[in-house]
DRENKE-585684 format. One line per 4 residues: number of its first residue (from 1); their letters; for each residue x, y, z of N, C-alpha, C. Coordinates in nm, 2 decimals. Layout:
BEGIN
NUM) a) X:Y:Z:X:Y:Z:X:Y:Z; ...
! end
This chain:
BEGIN
1) mptd) 5.97:-0.04:2.20:5.96:-0.17:2.25:5.99:-0.17:2.40; 5.90:-0.21:2.49:5.93:-0.21:2.63:6.04:-0.31:2.67; 6.11:-0.27:2.77:6.22:-0.36:2.82:6.15:-0.47:2.91; 6.20:-0.59:2.90:6.15:-0.70:2.98:6.22:-0.69:3.12
5) vfgv) 6.15:-0.64:3.22:6.21:-0.63:3.35:6.26:-0.76:3.41; 6.18:-0.87:3.38:6.22:-1.00:3.43:6.35:-1.04:3.37; 6.37:-1.02:3.24:6.50:-1.05:3.18:6.62:-0.97:3.24; 6.59:-0.84:3.27:6.69:-0.76:3.32:6.73:-0.81:3.46
9) lanp) 6.63:-0.85:3.54:6.66:-0.90:3.68:6.72:-1.04:3.68; 6.72:-1.11:3.57:6.77:-1.24:3.57:6.92:-1.24:3.59; 6.99:-1.13:3.57:7.13:-1.13:3.59:7.17:-1.10:3.74; 7.25:-1.18:3.80:7.28:-1.16:3.94:7.36:-1.03:3.97
13) vrrr) 7.44:-0.98:3.88:7.51:-0.86:3.90:7.42:-0.74:3.90; 7.32:-0.74:3.81:7.22:-0.64:3.81:7.13:-0.63:3.94; 7.10:-0.75:3.99:7.03:-0.76:4.11:7.11:-0.70:4.23; 7.24:-0.73:4.23:7.32:-0.68:4.34:7.34:-0.53:4.33
17) llds) 7.34:-0.48:4.20:7.35:-0.33:4.18:7.23:-0.27:4.24; 7.11:-0.32:4.21:6.99:-0.27:4.26:6.98:-0.28:4.41; 7.03:-0.39:4.46:7.03:-0.41:4.61:7.11:-0.30:4.68; 7.23:-0.27:4.62:7.32:-0.17:4.68:7.26:-0.03:4.67
21) lreg) 7.18:-0.01:4.57:7.12:0.13:4.55:7.00:0.15:4.65; 6.95:0.05:4.71:6.84:0.06:4.81:6.89:0.15:4.92; 7.02:0.15:4.95:7.07:0.23:5.06:7.09:0.38:5.02; 7.08:0.41:4.89:7.09:0.55:4.85:7.18:0.55:4.72
25) prst) 7.19:0.67:4.67:7.27:0.69:4.54:7.41:0.65:4.56; 7.47:0.60:4.46:7.61:0.56:4.46:7.68:0.60:4.33; 7.80:0.63:4.33:7.88:0.67:4.21:7.91:0.54:4.13; 7.94:0.56:4.01:7.98:0.44:3.92:8.11:0.37:3.99
29) gela) 8.20:0.45:4.03:8.32:0.40:4.10:8.29:0.32:4.22; 8.20:0.37:4.30:8.16:0.29:4.42:8.10:0.16:4.39; 8.01:0.16:4.29:7.94:0.04:4.25:8.04:-0.06:4.18; 8.13:-0.01:4.10:8.23:-0.10:4.04:8.32:-0.16:4.14
33) gmfe) 8.35:-0.09:4.25:8.43:-0.15:4.35:8.37:-0.27:4.42; 8.25:-0.29:4.41:8.18:-0.40:4.48:8.18:-0.53:4.40; 8.24:-0.53:4.28:8.23:-0.65:4.20:8.37:-0.69:4.15; 8.38:-0.82:4.12:8.51:-0.87:4.06:8.52:-0.83:3.91
37) vgrp) 8.41:-0.80:3.85:8.42:-0.76:3.70:8.47:-0.62:3.69; 8.52:-0.58:3.58:8.57:-0.45:3.56:8.47:-0.34:3.55; 8.52:-0.22:3.56:8.43:-0.10:3.56:8.35:-0.10:3.43; 8.41:-0.13:3.31:8.33:-0.13:3.19:8.21:-0.22:3.19
41) avse) 8.23:-0.34:3.25:8.12:-0.44:3.26:8.01:-0.38:3.35; 8.05:-0.32:3.47:7.95:-0.27:3.56:7.87:-0.15:3.49; 7.94:-0.07:3.41:7.88:0.04:3.33:7.78:-0.02:3.24; 7.81:-0.13:3.17:7.71:-0.19:3.08:7.59:-0.24:3.15
45) hlav) 7.61:-0.30:3.27:7.49:-0.34:3.35:7.41:-0.22:3.39; 7.47:-0.12:3.43:7.40:0.01:3.47:7.32:0.06:3.35; 7.38:0.05:3.23:7.31:0.10:3.11:7.18:0.02:3.09; 7.19:-0.11:3.11:7.07:-0.20:3.09:6.97:-0.16:3.19
49) lrta) 7.01:-0.14:3.32:6.92:-0.10:3.42:6.85:0.03:3.39; 6.93:0.12:3.34:6.88:0.26:3.31:6.78:0.25:3.19; 6.81:0.17:3.09:6.71:0.15:2.98:6.58:0.09:3.03; 6.59:0.00:3.13:6.47:-0.06:3.19:6.39:0.03:3.28
53) glvr) 6.45:0.15:3.31:6.39:0.24:3.40:6.41:0.21:3.55; 6.50:0.12:3.58:6.52:0.07:3.71:6.62:0.16:3.79; 6.70:0.24:3.72:6.79:0.33:3.78:6.79:0.46:3.70; 6.82:0.57:3.77:6.83:0.70:3.71:6.98:0.75:3.73
57) eepr) 7.03:0.81:3.63:7.17:0.86:3.63:7.17:1.01:3.66; 7.26:1.05:3.75:7.27:1.19:3.79:7.41:1.24:3.77; 7.44:1.32:3.67:7.58:1.37:3.66:7.61:1.47:3.77; 7.73:1.45:3.84:7.77:1.55:3.94:7.92:1.58:3.91
61) grhr) 7.95:1.68:3.84:8.09:1.71:3.80:8.14:1.60:3.71; 8.25:1.54:3.74:8.31:1.44:3.66:8.25:1.30:3.69; 8.17:1.29:3.79:8.11:1.16:3.84:7.97:1.15:3.80; 7.92:1.02:3.79:7.78:0.99:3.77:7.73:0.91:3.89
65) yyhl) 7.62:0.95:3.94:7.56:0.88:4.05:7.43:0.82:4.00; 7.41:0.70:4.06:7.29:0.62:4.02:7.19:0.61:4.14; 7.06:0.63:4.10:6.96:0.63:4.20:6.86:0.51:4.16; 6.81:0.44:4.26:6.71:0.34:4.24:6.58:0.40:4.19
69) eaap) 6.52:0.34:4.09:6.38:0.38:4.05:6.30:0.25:4.06; 6.23:0.23:4.16:6.16:0.10:4.19:6.03:0.08:4.12; 5.98:0.18:4.06:5.84:0.17:4.00:5.83:0.05:3.90; 5.93:0.02:3.82:5.91:-0.09:3.73:5.91:-0.23:3.80
73) laev) 5.95:-0.23:3.93:5.95:-0.35:4.01:5.81:-0.39:4.05; 5.71:-0.30:4.03:5.57:-0.32:4.06:5.52:-0.44:3.97; 5.56:-0.44:3.85:5.52:-0.55:3.76:5.57:-0.69:3.81; 5.69:-0.69:3.86:5.74:-0.82:3.92:5.66:-0.85:4.05
77) sawl) 5.64:-0.75:4.13:5.57:-0.78:4.25:5.42:-0.83:4.22; 5.36:-0.77:4.13:5.22:-0.81:4.09:5.22:-0.95:4.04; 5.32:-0.99:3.97:5.33:-1.13:3.91:5.36:-1.23:4.02; 5.44:-1.19:4.12:5.48:-1.28:4.23:5.37:-1.29:4.34
81) hpfe) 5.29:-1.19:4.35:5.19:-1.19:4.46:5.10:-1.32:4.47; 5.05:-1.37:4.36:4.97:-1.49:4.37:5.04:-1.61:4.42; 5.17:-1.61:4.42:5.25:-1.73:4.46:5.28:-1.72:4.61; 5.25:-1.61:4.67:5.29:-1.59:4.81:5.23:-1.69:4.90
85) hywn) 5.10:-1.73:4.87:5.04:-1.83:4.96:5.11:-1.96:4.96; 5.17:-2.00:4.85:5.25:-2.13:4.85:5.36:-2.12:4.95; 5.44:-2.01:4.95:5.55:-1.99:5.04:5.50:-1.98:5.18; 5.39:-1.91:5.20:5.34:-1.90:5.34:5.30:-2.04:5.39
89) qrle) 5.24:-2.12:5.31:5.20:-2.26:5.35:5.33:-2.34:5.39; 5.43:-2.33:5.31:5.55:-2.40:5.33:5.62:-2.36:5.46; 5.62:-2.22:5.49:5.68:-2.17:5.61:5.60:-2.21:5.73; 5.47:-2.22:5.72:5.38:-2.26:5.83:5.41:-2.41:5.86
93) alsd) 5.42:-2.49:5.76:5.45:-2.63:5.78:5.59:-2.65:5.84; 5.69:-2.57:5.80:5.82:-2.58:5.87:5.81:-2.53:6.01; 5.74:-2.43:6.04:5.72:-2.38:6.18:5.65:-2.49:6.26; 5.55:-2.55:6.21:5.48:-2.66:6.28:5.58:-2.77:6.31
97) llde) 5.66:-2.81:6.22:5.75:-2.92:6.23:5.86:-2.88:6.34; 5.91:-2.76:6.34:6.00:-2.72:6.44:5.94:-2.71:6.58; 5.82:-2.67:6.59:5.75:-2.67:6.72:5.73:-2.81:6.77; 5.70:-2.90:6.68:5.68:-3.04:6.72:5.81:-3.10:6.77
101) enst) 5.92:-3.07:6.70:6.06:-3.12:6.73:6.10:-3.06:6.87; 6.07:-2.93:6.89:6.11:-2.87:7.02:6.03:-2.92:7.14; 5.91:-2.96:7.11:5.82:-3.00:7.23:5.85:-3.15:7.27; 5.93:-3.22:7.19:5.96:-3.36:7.23:6.09:-3.37:7.30
! end
């Protein structure tokens, strides 16, 4: 049964974990130090991300390092793509409004 990437990304801790891994691999301890929740909770979130294929675990001696695996995010990107024009229209309207305000 495939993992629902959208459901996995619904959790803000998991999104922050992925965000921090964009900068490169990090150990479990480094990742846990970024959160108010305990290390066991962070480990559980990492396990969910690993099951979804969003992270890869690399053992290095006594430590485990996590790497971002962004391929499953393509599904999210493909789903969001049709909505981009709505945001672009809103940003253009805001830009026009600000230009109008600045010219008066």
